[in-house]
Each structure stands twice: as structure tokens, then as C-alpha cells.
MIFI-237816 format. One record per residue: residue number from 1; z, x, y of N, C-alpha, C, CB in turn; chain; residue in one letter. Coordinates in Angstrom, 3 decimals. Last residue first. Glycine has a CB too. Layout:
<pts>
PT; NUM; Z; X; Y; Z; X; Y; Z; X; Y; Z; X; Y; A; a
...
</pts>
This chain:
<pts>
PT; 58; 75.241; 123.005; 115.838; 73.795; 123.077; 115.577; 73.078; 121.952; 116.260; 73.503; 123.040; 114.082; A; d
PT; 57; 77.942; 124.870; 116.727; 77.290; 123.587; 116.997; 75.794; 123.762; 116.770; 77.585; 123.085; 118.459; A; l
PT; 56; 80.635; 126.417; 115.070; 79.246; 126.455; 115.500; 78.687; 125.058; 115.664; 78.407; 127.240; 114.512; A; l
PT; 55; 83.872; 126.538; 116.401; 82.999; 126.046; 115.341; 81.586; 126.017; 115.884; 83.440; 124.633; 114.837; A; r
PT; 54; 85.832; 127.266; 118.242; 84.863; 128.282; 117.803; 84.076; 127.846; 116.570; 85.581; 129.591; 117.509; A; n
PT; 53; 87.152; 125.160; 119.294; 87.760; 125.778; 118.124; 86.862; 126.849; 117.508; 88.082; 124.720; 117.091; A; n
PT; 52; 85.500; 124.200; 121.288; 86.742; 124.852; 121.700; 87.487; 125.511; 120.548; 87.641; 123.852; 122.363; A; e
PT; 51; 82.262; 125.080; 119.815; 83.188; 124.176; 120.488; 84.477; 124.928; 120.807; 83.480; 122.922; 119.614; A; d
PT; 50; 79.331; 127.079; 120.523; 80.549; 126.783; 119.767; 81.396; 125.787; 120.534; 81.353; 128.071; 119.483; A; v
PT; 49; 75.942; 128.062; 120.180; 76.961; 127.283; 120.881; 78.139; 127.014; 119.960; 76.375; 125.958; 121.403; A; n
PT; 48; 74.608; 131.344; 119.881; 74.918; 130.052; 119.281; 76.024; 129.375; 120.068; 75.326; 130.212; 117.804; A; m
PT; 47; 71.957; 133.176; 121.032; 73.366; 132.882; 121.244; 73.623; 131.474; 120.738; 73.767; 133.028; 122.750; A; i
PT; 46; 69.804; 135.034; 118.942; 70.043; 133.881; 119.806; 71.537; 133.636; 119.890; 69.305; 132.618; 119.280; A; r
PT; 45; 67.782; 137.979; 118.748; 69.041; 137.281; 118.488; 69.168; 136.095; 119.427; 70.250; 138.234; 118.651; A; a
PT; 44; 64.296; 137.965; 117.844; 65.405; 138.300; 118.733; 66.641; 137.465; 118.382; 65.003; 138.074; 120.209; A; s
PT; 43; 62.591; 139.232; 115.074; 63.109; 138.040; 115.741; 64.304; 138.417; 116.601; 63.501; 136.954; 114.712; A; t
PT; 42; 61.976; 141.435; 113.593; 61.430; 141.372; 114.950; 61.915; 140.153; 115.720; 59.922; 141.367; 114.898; A; t
PT; 41; 63.116; 140.974; 111.128; 63.645; 142.080; 111.930; 63.143; 142.018; 113.368; 63.261; 143.421; 111.303; A; a
PT; 40; 61.556; 138.998; 110.032; 62.922; 138.654; 110.429; 63.518; 139.733; 111.332; 63.805; 138.457; 109.188; A; d
PT; 39; 59.291; 140.454; 109.394; 59.192; 139.458; 110.469; 60.573; 139.000; 110.927; 58.367; 138.248; 110.005; A; t
PT; 38; 60.120; 142.046; 107.231; 59.865; 142.675; 108.522; 59.718; 141.658; 109.656; 58.618; 143.524; 108.437; A; h
PT; 37; 62.692; 140.056; 105.520; 61.480; 140.879; 105.578; 61.240; 141.375; 107.002; 60.255; 140.081; 105.076; A; n
PT; 36; 64.859; 138.545; 103.372; 64.801; 139.336; 104.600; 63.565; 140.215; 104.545; 66.092; 140.196; 104.787; A; y
PT; 35; 65.326; 135.360; 102.151; 64.525; 136.578; 102.006; 64.455; 137.280; 103.348; 63.095; 136.258; 101.475; A; i
PT; 34; 66.567; 132.987; 102.673; 67.190; 133.882; 101.702; 66.462; 135.195; 101.495; 67.302; 133.194; 100.407; A; g
PT; 33; 65.822; 131.194; 104.635; 65.012; 131.236; 103.412; 65.557; 132.184; 102.354; 63.606; 131.636; 103.750; A; d
PT; 32; 67.250; 131.161; 107.054; 67.526; 130.154; 106.046; 66.694; 130.200; 104.789; 67.368; 128.866; 106.633; A; g
PT; 31; 66.717; 133.361; 108.661; 66.225; 132.036; 109.072; 66.320; 131.001; 107.966; 64.792; 132.139; 109.533; A; n
PT; 30; 68.078; 135.639; 108.085; 66.821; 135.418; 107.357; 66.167; 134.084; 107.704; 67.072; 135.482; 105.863; A; c
PT; 29; 70.164; 135.407; 110.008; 69.517; 136.694; 109.742; 68.158; 136.486; 109.091; 70.405; 137.572; 108.844; A; v
PT; 28; 71.313; 132.933; 110.098; 70.577; 133.359; 111.282; 69.871; 134.699; 111.083; 71.515; 133.449; 112.461; A; s
PT; 27; 71.397; 130.465; 107.680; 71.573; 131.895; 107.929; 70.699; 132.317; 109.109; 71.224; 132.726; 106.661; A; c
PT; 26; 72.654; 127.279; 108.589; 71.510; 128.096; 108.184; 71.741; 129.559; 108.566; 70.208; 127.568; 108.831; A; k
PT; 25; 76.045; 126.486; 107.645; 74.919; 126.486; 108.556; 73.851; 127.435; 108.060; 75.362; 126.866; 109.965; A; y
PT; 24; 79.139; 124.813; 106.926; 77.967; 125.565; 106.492; 76.828; 125.414; 107.485; 77.521; 125.108; 105.107; A; q
PT; 23; 82.594; 125.111; 107.189; 81.388; 124.551; 107.782; 80.205; 125.420; 107.386; 81.513; 124.451; 109.329; A; w
PT; 22; 84.885; 126.350; 106.308; 84.000; 125.782; 105.311; 82.766; 125.099; 105.868; 84.744; 124.825; 104.499; A; g
PT; 21; 86.395; 127.701; 108.089; 86.812; 126.338; 107.791; 85.914; 125.653; 106.774; 86.846; 125.531; 109.051; A; e
PT; 20; 85.110; 130.121; 108.444; 86.423; 130.123; 107.819; 86.887; 128.732; 107.411; 87.425; 130.733; 108.748; A; q
PT; 19; 81.617; 129.299; 107.716; 82.690; 129.901; 108.493; 84.023; 129.760; 107.762; 82.772; 129.258; 109.885; A; d
PT; 18; 78.734; 130.241; 105.820; 79.824; 129.313; 106.126; 80.910; 130.046; 106.896; 80.404; 128.684; 104.832; A; s
PT; 17; 75.151; 130.216; 105.418; 76.403; 130.904; 105.710; 77.479; 129.848; 105.945; 76.259; 131.854; 106.950; A; l
PT; 16; 72.296; 130.104; 103.365; 73.359; 129.356; 104.040; 74.583; 130.256; 104.223; 73.734; 128.077; 103.232; A; i
PT; 15; 70.554; 131.501; 101.840; 70.021; 130.903; 103.062; 71.053; 130.141; 103.861; 68.896; 129.994; 102.728; A; g
PT; 14; 71.123; 132.938; 99.548; 71.258; 131.484; 99.503; 70.639; 130.799; 100.710; 72.710; 131.109; 99.403; A; t
PT; 13; 71.111; 135.711; 99.642; 69.935; 135.027; 99.126; 70.016; 133.517; 99.083; 69.660; 135.509; 97.790; A; g
PT; 12; 73.432; 136.507; 100.906; 73.272; 136.798; 99.482; 72.145; 135.976; 98.843; 74.581; 136.531; 98.750; A; d
PT; 11; 73.573; 136.434; 103.610; 73.851; 135.171; 102.892; 73.714; 135.311; 101.386; 72.917; 134.077; 103.377; A; c
PT; 10; 73.192; 139.166; 104.232; 74.160; 138.361; 104.982; 74.553; 137.103; 104.210; 73.586; 137.977; 106.350; A; a
PT; 9; 71.147; 140.191; 102.732; 72.507; 140.629; 102.406; 73.565; 139.798; 103.136; 72.679; 142.105; 102.754; A; k
PT; 8; 68.410; 138.630; 101.313; 69.194; 138.786; 102.532; 70.634; 139.128; 102.155; 69.138; 137.494; 103.403; A; c
PT; 7; 66.307; 140.323; 99.047; 67.343; 139.314; 99.271; 68.141; 139.643; 100.528; 68.282; 139.219; 98.050; A; r
PT; 6; 64.542; 142.246; 98.333; 64.224; 141.483; 99.537; 65.290; 140.451; 99.882; 62.895; 140.796; 99.369; A; k
PT; 5; 65.513; 143.343; 96.002; 65.169; 144.267; 97.075; 64.877; 143.537; 98.383; 63.971; 145.105; 96.673; A; s
PT; 4; 65.866; 141.116; 94.292; 67.025; 141.818; 94.838; 66.692; 142.748; 95.991; 67.687; 142.599; 93.760; A; n
PT; 3; 64.044; 138.142; 94.752; 63.992; 139.536; 94.357; 65.128; 140.306; 95.040; 62.616; 140.153; 94.711; A; d
PT; 2; 65.700; 135.035; 94.164; 65.070; 135.958; 95.090; 65.131; 137.376; 94.538; 65.741; 135.885; 96.467; A; v
PT; 1; 64.939; 132.523; 91.772; 65.855; 133.499; 92.319; 65.079; 134.510; 93.150; 66.644; 134.198; 91.201; A; m
</pts>
């Protein structure tokens, strides 16, 4: 289990996010490891591709 002080709040430490339809994808905040640290803060945001139904395309 991940230390509570370092756990990513976006994915609650699981490393996986899901959309409204249940599609799961890697957490873009912590890069999928469930731990948020200073190196994650320096990573620039990336634009994700979506289809016509706004589902994320990996």
C-alpha cells in the first residue's frame, strides 16, 4: 500500500483512472504508479486523443 502522504489524490493510489463508461486508463497525474512526488509535478501536461464519443484513445 502507498504511504498516505505521497498517494496520488487523482487515482487514490491505484494508478488507474476510469471514465463515465467504465473505460480504464493509466493515471496521467502520477504516471500510473500511484505515488505523487516532485518529479510528477515537473512533467508537462499532454493532450489526450478522444474519439467522437469523447472516449480516451491510448
